[in-house]
C-alpha positions, 0 to 999 in steps of 0.5 A: 500500500502507498499513501496518497499525496495531496495531488493524488487525493485531488486527482482521485476526487476529480476521477470519482474514486474518492469523495469528500463532501464539504471539502475545504481546501485549507484542510488538505495536507501534503499526505492527508486531509483534516476532518472537522468536528460537526459539533462543539463538545467538551470532554472532561478528564477521564471522559470519552465522547463520540464526535461526528465529522462535518465531512461525509466520506466515500472511499473508493474500492481502491483505497483504505483510510486510517485516522490520526488525532491532530497533534495539538489535541494529543498535546492536551491529553486527547486520544482517539480509538479509530477503526480503519475506513474500509473500501466502499464506506460512505457517510460521516465518521463517528470518532471516539475521543477520550481525554487523558489530560488533567483539564477539560478540553473543548472542541469547537464545531468546525475545528480540525480534529483528525487527519484522514490518510488514504492508502492505495490498495495493491488491487481494488477490493472485490466488494465494498463495505456493506456493514451497519454504519454505511451511510452514517449521519451524525453521531452513531452509537455502537450497533453491536448485537 
């Protein structure tokens, strides 16, 4: 797998192999894109919160995405537990954030919170994601069991 550069991300969007709805050019990085918080949330020390992204993502069959907390939030004690974003996934992402710091952290609506990095697969997946979180909108709680 290789990581897409900013140019490749834009090329994939133009070619319809990737879609980022509510795309903001200032969120594009050399090797990824910063996703923004859909709402303002305050996370108290020891607390976790589910936060939806502003952006809706549609990952093509030739890509897999990974998520990384922004370093400024990590420096305040915020950590994230993220799953891979599978080929074929469509929807807003729900992020699990936890505050391991000593002070409450407020994340404002529209603030950049995680970087999404797109990895090109060796060959496109034979089928896309079709799980319980397809076409997610807003914060979606666990659908286990």
